[in-house]
C-alpha positions, 0 to 999 in steps of 0.5 A: 332749428329742430330739436334733437332727432328722435333716435331709432337705435333702441325701441324705447330710447329718449333724448333731451327733449322727448321721452318714450314710454316703456312697453307697458304690460297688457292690462286684462281686457276681455278679447271680445270687448278688445275687438269691438273697441279696436274696431271702433277705433279704426272707424274713428280714424277712417272718419277723420280721413274721409273728413279731410278728403271731402274738405281738402282744396287740392287735388294732391289730398282730394284725389291722390290721398298723399296724406296720413291720419292717426290717433294718439294717446295722451303720451303721443304714442300712435294707437291707430291710423286710417285706412289710407296713408303713405309709409313715408307720412304715417311713420314720420307722423308718429315720430313727429308728434313727439317733436311737437309735444316737446315744443308745446308740453300738455300743460301749455295746451288749451281746448281749441289749440292746433299745432303745426310744422313742416320742418323736414327733420322733425317730420316727414323730410321735405317742406311741402308736408304739414303736420297738424296736431290737435289735443282732445280735451274732456272735462278739462284734461287731454285724453288724446291726440289727432294728428295728420300729415298732408302734401301741400299744393305748394310751398313757395321756393323753387318749382318742386324739383331736385335742383335746389342746393339747399333747403333755403331755396325750397320754400318757406319753413314753419317751426312748430307753433300754433295754427289755431290758439284757443279756437282762433286761427293764427292769422299772422301764419296764415299770411306769411303763408299766403304771401309765399306760395303760388297756390295760397287758396289751396294751400291754406284751404287744406290747412283748415281741412287738416285742422277740421278733420282732427276735430271730427275725429276727436268728436268721434272718439268722445262719443266712443268713450262716452258709449263704452265708459272710458275714462281714459284710452290709455289702457286700450292703447297699451293693450293694442300697442303690446299685442302688436309689438308681441305680433311682430317680435313673434314673426321676427323670431321665425327668421334665422339669425344672421346678417343679411346684405344687399344694395340697389342703385338710383339714378340720383341727380348728377351721379348715381346713388348706392343704397346699401343695407345690412340686416341683422336678425337676432332673436326677436329684433332686426337691426338695419343699418345703411352704412355704405350708402352714398354720402348726401348729395348737393342737390334736393334728393337727400333723405332725413332719418325719420323718412328712412326709418319710416319705409324701413320699419314698413318694409320689415312689417310688409315682409314678415307680418302684413297683418299686424296693426300699424302703430307704436308696437310695430316700430319697437322691434326694428332699429334703424341706423345710417351714417350722419351726413349720408344720403339717408341721414342727411344733415341741414342745410341739405336740399330734400325737396324730392327725397322720395326718389331715393327713399322709395328704394329703401324697401327693395333694398331690404327685401333683397336682403330678406330674400337670402333667408326667404325669397318666396315671400318677397317681391322682386324689384319694382318701379319703386319711386312714384312719378310726380310731375308738376306742370305749370302754364296759363289755363286758356279757358280761364286765363289764369295760371295754374300748377298741377301736381300728378303722381303716376306709378310703374309696375311692382315686382313679381311675387313667387306665385303671382305675377306683379301688379300693373300700374300700381304703387309700392311702396307708396300707395298714392292714387292717380288723378283722373284724366277728366279732373286734370283737364277741367283744371288745367290747360293739360290734355292727357292724349294717351294712357296705357300699359306698355307692352314688355315692360314687366320682367320675364319670369316664372311669374311676370313683373307688373307693367309700367304705363305710357302717357302722352301730354300736351297743352291747349294754350298758345304761350309757354308751359313747363314740367318738373318731373321728379322721376327715377329708374331711367338708368337702373332697371329693377332687378328680378329674383331666382332668375327672373329678368329686369323690368323696363327702365322708364322714359321721360322725353318730348317729341322724342328727344330725352329730357332730364329728370328732376329739373324744370324743363321749359315747353313750347305749344304743340310739343308732346311730352311722354312720361312712361313709368318702369316695369317690375322685375320678374320672379324665377326662370321665364322658361318655366312659366306655363305656355298658356299663361304666355299665350294669355299674355300675348293676347292681353297685349302684355307680352309681345309675340317677339318677346314671348319667343325671345324671353319665354321660349313660346312661339305665338302665332297671329292667325288673323289679318293685319288690317283687323281692328279687333283682335280676339283670342282665337286669333292667336295660337302656340306653335307647339313645335317651335316652342318645343325647339326654342325651349329645349335649345335655350342658352 
């Protein structure tokens, strides 16, 4: 059973197991010295991340970067994170460290100890995510902690999907325990992990990589402390955290006080999911309440409060103060609540494997609420959840089973002054795996990967495009795919008159498949995975004619859509059999465009 959950209702709340320090007054520190130390600290965290990615066994960590790395002071407060890291990992990691230290207080730890858990309610909300924490000793005293959180290649249980009815079906659950005890690996734990997962080498190999990268970060930090004569990093931590907190509070203070509400819809599993938010701005603090959201589901799409808080606090920072460093100070002015037993604050034994399919809608809901105060600074609705597909079969070249997790993303929503980004992950910035890597490690072939024409919502600024990918299997036996995807029923919505983005598509040989379930496939079948597009911003008929023409030339917008959605008539002047169509083959029909834009509905 997890400890009492870390509370998000106050910036420095505490529960029976976990105490949270009050904001410290900034110590006197020369600004130049502070800048040097801050940048050196970032380089230490990035060195930790680089070691993790270079030693990881799985493509999920090595290629897709589904991870988070951070450095913490002696009180367990996050000081800094590495360059890469999803909000759904780095923010719950910051909370999870408190739970690990509650289970193993500092006085019980020794050099060489490494702590681990994948308890969803303590960290990032699903069993596939392992949190690994290492205390760093200097002269017999703990001077810092390095932590990371990574998505494991497999955790046993059902094939990764949203089908489970309770968490016990979803895989192996590891309570807070030691991965290493005084430098010796916990062989009993590793034997249990190996016996319960389908990919033991990748899963256990990544755990060793997670422990090793913390050591790398720790050594780099000790070198930094020696070089600058630092007896403790806590004063530096206080300064960094206090400045971050002040900067975010200053940004919040610029917002008009008031209550802003919005709602978005997810496909859900058996029925649609409503995500409702009320955002209250009061001085230099923000309360985010998700009351009115759907109750928790009987399937594996539920979200723990840690994960909800992670994406909610990230959304605020991204919207109003993107340059503020991401650390303990950035969390304090933002208070997140959701009714217990709701889809965004589920209770045990709820199934949670595909929690990202709901949790990734949290920033869109918050942006929709904030748009009432300053729409010009926000993204319109986007593709939101990453598309994660898990493929299984037999590799015909090795005759060995394979299981591969592949991430894909759609388009982001348009901004007030810029088009949305094509096939770019937001709010989670995981990377795709190159087709060459996929095909070398599995029996899969990706025969098509292209932008989806007309998938970006129309607007004065256009939504980002989704993508279309075709997949088939080189083997002769059965194969399967579990597609954890969303926005196949509910399109991203535009701002200020912008049009919706295209919905996603998931089918085999033209027949629509059901998302979030394991689909059995036969040899010769071709699977289409087509993530959705982002929505537009502003009146499409105000989009400059030359921008519409450029979109048609690039293949982003079809001539029919240019006329229908933008009131721009584009003529193709070449011949239909031309293999290469150049910009000079297209021209705007000025007279017809004037008629279309004048006679708009």
